[in-house]
VOGU-3710 file (C-alpha; in Angstrom, 3 decimals, decimal comma):
1> msqqplagkt> 0,000/0,000/0,000  1,222/3,511/-0,814  2,561/5,565/2,081  -0,125/8,089/1,139  -3,051/5,850/0,185  -5,513/8,763/0,359  -3,537/11,206/-1,793  -5,807/13,352/-3,937  -8,935/12,527/-1,924  -11,226/15,073/-0,287
11> alvfgvankr> -12,754/14,190/3,079  -15,593/15,630/5,143  -15,047/15,249/8,890  -18,060/15,538/11,184  -17,679/15,394/14,934  -14,403/16,954/16,058  -14,950/18,624/19,428  -11,413/18,725/20,833  -8,045/16,991/20,531  -9,366/13,947/22,417
21> siawaiaqaw> -12,140/13,318/19,892  -12,040/10,054/17,947  -12,913/12,174/14,903  -9,722/14,133/15,440  -7,604/10,974/15,593  -9,068/9,780/12,295  -8,778/13,239/10,721  -5,071/13,338/11,594  -4,529/9,882/10,124  -6,439/10,803/6,950
31> aeagaklifn> -4,364/13,961/6,530  -1,110/12,039/7,024  -2,345/9,592/4,375  -2,747/12,474/1,912  -6,401/13,484/2,172  -7,568/17,100/2,077  -9,973/17,762/4,939  -13,106/19,860/5,355  -14,500/20,127/8,901  -17,836/20,924/10,461
41> yqgerlkdnv> -18,320/22,505/13,844  -21,463/22,365/15,928  -22,251/25,787/17,330  -20,113/28,765/18,223  -19,057/27,119/21,493  -16,955/24,566/19,598  -15,860/26,773/16,713  -12,622/28,006/18,301  -11,521/24,463/19,223  -12,152/23,079/15,751
51> eelaatfgpd> -10,662/26,128/14,063  -7,445/25,812/16,075  -7,129/22,088/15,327  -7,999/22,424/11,636  -5,371/25,160/11,267  -2,654/22,598/12,033  -3,215/21,344/8,472  -2,823/24,861/7,106  -4,498/28,208/7,783  -6,897/27,788/4,873
61> tplfpcdvsk> -8,321/24,405/5,927  -12,088/24,823/5,413  -14,557/24,510/8,254  -18,235/25,379/8,187  -21,003/25,391/10,799  -23,269/22,359/10,746  -25,616/21,189/13,472  -26,732/17,838/12,053  -30,104/18,117/13,789  -31,003/21,148/11,641
71> deevdaffek> -31,823/20,538/7,971  -31,045/24,100/6,974  -27,528/23,896/8,437  -26,819/20,573/6,702  -28,050/22,047/3,406  -25,907/25,155/3,876  -22,847/23,065/4,764  -23,049/21,039/1,561  -23,675/24,144/-0,516  -20,435/25,576/0,861
81> vagitdrvdl> -18,603/22,311/0,199  -19,852/22,238/-3,399  -18,550/25,783/-3,772  -14,949/24,778/-3,039  -14,686/21,259/-4,486  -16,358/19,336/-7,267  -15,766/15,973/-5,603  -15,940/14,349/-2,186  -14,372/10,938/-1,597  -14,637/10,348/2,141
91> vlhsvafapk> -17,099/11,142/4,906  -16,530/10,560/8,617  -19,621/10,529/10,836  -18,490/10,721/14,459  -21,577/12,358/15,875  -23,659/11,157/18,824  -25,669/12,732/21,597  -28,198/11,837/24,263  -29,249/13,944/27,240  -27,044/13,274/30,276
101> ealegsflnt> -29,966/12,101/32,388  -30,683/9,385/29,808  -27,194/7,927/30,371  -27,821/7,324/34,061  -30,110/4,967/35,904  -32,533/2,722/34,041  -33,234/2,515/30,296  -36,853/1,873/31,302  -37,127/5,523/32,325  -35,995/6,935/28,983
111> treayltahn> -38,294/9,769/27,964  -39,767/10,099/24,511  -37,798/13,311/24,011  -34,483/11,693/24,971  -35,186/8,673/22,753  -35,991/10,807/19,719  -33,046/13,149/20,337  -30,564/10,273/20,585  -31,817/8,669/17,365  -32,077/11,929/15,457
121> isayslvhla> -28,522/13,065/16,167  -26,750/9,723/16,510  -28,394/7,672/13,730  -30,636/9,625/11,357  -27,899/12,184/10,773  -25,819/9,496/9,015  -28,639/8,944/6,536  -29,034/12,664/5,944  -25,314/13,316/5,493  -24,974/10,332/3,135
131> rkaeplmtqg> -27,884/11,583/1,031  -26,317/15,037/0,733  -22,818/13,683/0,065  -23,862/11,158/-2,593  -24,142/13,641/-5,516  -20,584/14,843/-4,787  -19,138/11,329/-4,523  -18,914/11,013/-8,288  -16,025/8,536/-8,225  -17,323/6,424/-5,375
141> gsiiamsyyg> -15,732/6,568/-1,971  -16,077/5,603/1,662  -18,427/6,697/4,440  -17,404/5,694/7,964  -19,509/5,963/11,122  -18,452/5,400/14,732  -20,281/2,834/16,846  -19,785/0,965/20,120  -20,403/-2,532/21,525  -23,445/-1,212/23,389
151> aekvvphynv> -25,279/-1,500/20,050  -24,976/-5,287/20,280  -25,078/-6,120/23,990  -26,345/-4,379/27,095  -23,810/-2,017/28,641  -25,195/-0,619/31,912  -25,818/3,135/31,790  -25,243/3,324/28,015  -29,014/2,996/27,770  -30,667/4,858/24,900
161> mgvakaslea> -27,329/5,487/23,226  -26,903/1,748/22,764  -30,291/1,564/21,068  -29,383/4,543/18,865  -26,059/2,910/17,932  -27,950/-0,253/16,949  -30,028/1,950/14,650  -26,829/3,498/13,306  -25,367/0,076/12,487  -28,564/-1,045/10,740
171> strylaydlg> -28,607/2,229/8,808  -25,033/1,515/7,712  -26,125/-1,782/6,147  -29,091/-0,274/4,319  -26,986/2,631/3,073  -24,311/0,197/1,910  -26,956/-1,552/-0,192  -28,374/1,664/-1,645  -25,021/3,266/-2,408  -23,100/0,214/-3,562
181> kkkirvncis> -24,092/0,744/-7,181  -22,374/4,145/-6,965  -19,200/2,457/-5,634  -19,720/4,169/-2,292  -18,879/1,945/0,676  -20,426/2,451/4,115  -18,956/0,891/7,257  -18,829/1,332/11,025  -15,867/1,263/13,349  -16,913/-0,043/16,758
191> agpvntlaar> -14,323/1,406/19,109  -13,567/0,153/22,562  -13,775/2,696/25,382  -11,618/5,773/24,733  -11,328/8,724/27,095  -13,251/11,333/25,102  -15,508/14,229/26,094  -18,580/12,168/25,167  -17,390/9,083/27,049  -16,910/11,011/30,268
201> gisgfgamlk> -20,638/11,723/30,245  -21,410/8,015/30,718  -21,878/6,936/34,321  -19,285/4,339/35,369  -16,927/4,982/32,438  -13,796/4,458/34,542  -15,032/1,032/35,627  -15,691/0,197/31,974  -12,050/0,870/31,076  -10,838/-1,356/33,921
211> hydahaplgr> -13,196/-4,123/32,780  -11,650/-4,096/29,296  -8,174/-4,208/30,818  -9,203/-7,294/32,765  -11,161/-9,183/30,110  -10,134/-8,189/26,551  -7,779/-10,731/24,916  -5,174/-8,001/24,391  -5,557/-6,803/27,966  -6,729/-3,338/26,951
221> scdpaelgat> -9,206/-1,396/24,845  -7,671/0,695/22,043  -5,974/4,026/21,558  -6,863/6,871/19,189  -3,946/6,199/16,815  -5,250/2,656/16,247  -8,678/4,028/15,392  -6,987/6,434/12,973  -5,166/3,559/11,282  -8,426/1,634/10,892
231> gvflasdgaa> -10,056/4,748/9,465  -7,308/5,002/6,841  -7,702/1,331/5,928  -11,481/1,581/5,475  -11,045/4,754/3,413  -8,405/3,223/1,162  -8,457/0,881/-1,823  -7,266/-1,843/0,531  -10,872/-2,073/1,759  -12,394/-1,845/-1,731
241> aitgqviyvd> -14,562/-4,940/-1,223  -15,664/-4,157/2,340  -19,039/-2,501/2,887  -21,922/-2,718/5,325  -19,625/-4,035/8,061  -18,926/-3,252/11,688  -15,177/-3,422/12,356  -14,338/-3,899/16,039  -11,260/-2,093/17,338  -11,492/-3,026/20,991
251> ggyqimgm> -8,608/-5,276/21,992  -10,747/-8,280/21,042  -13,323/-7,689/23,777  -16,244/-8,317/21,401  -15,367/-12,022/20,985  -15,616/-12,797/24,694  -18,566/-14,638/26,181  -17,544/-14,121/29,796
//
């Protein structure tokens, strides 16, 4: 494989919040592999963080506002993208949210509002972004979403986010079917626990990390650089025949029965 397997490719990166974000780890790996990046930021509160990080790839690295829960902002984002490039090759969806109170206590007590919010932002947004990106992906490409084991098995306190991630993974498969004829591949990376801003909002996260250390075959979860390397692989021609899959990067934890 070329040392820059993504040379000449243009990538949209959704979900960078700070330097601990999984999206940032993958963005760095994509840039090192030769891709040109375009970032979103969600609200003015995060703009300065994303702007500072994006500038490490050059002062003119594009970034545009885009709250994925607002159709008008998604439309405006893609209009701006179309104004600076005639082709998109890669899309990273690393976006998830549920109200903090829904990530504590019992799933049984999930409110309708929290359920709809989690699914809207964490799962439906992938469908919406894929639909908007598809006309620009004229030479095919790769769409990658970020999931977690809580989509498959019960993880206490992950609650409605686990159900939303299950929806995200199912959406990945249906999108892979719809977009395959355009040579657009759609996959998920299911990351083990990583110390991110979002993860710290989950009750008992520290205990989760210790559990992986004790039970994963490799004796640990994963680190951001490993997620970046997987992101490069799935974006590259090396994964040309892989679509609709969930790739676990979790120290092997997913294979364990007990």
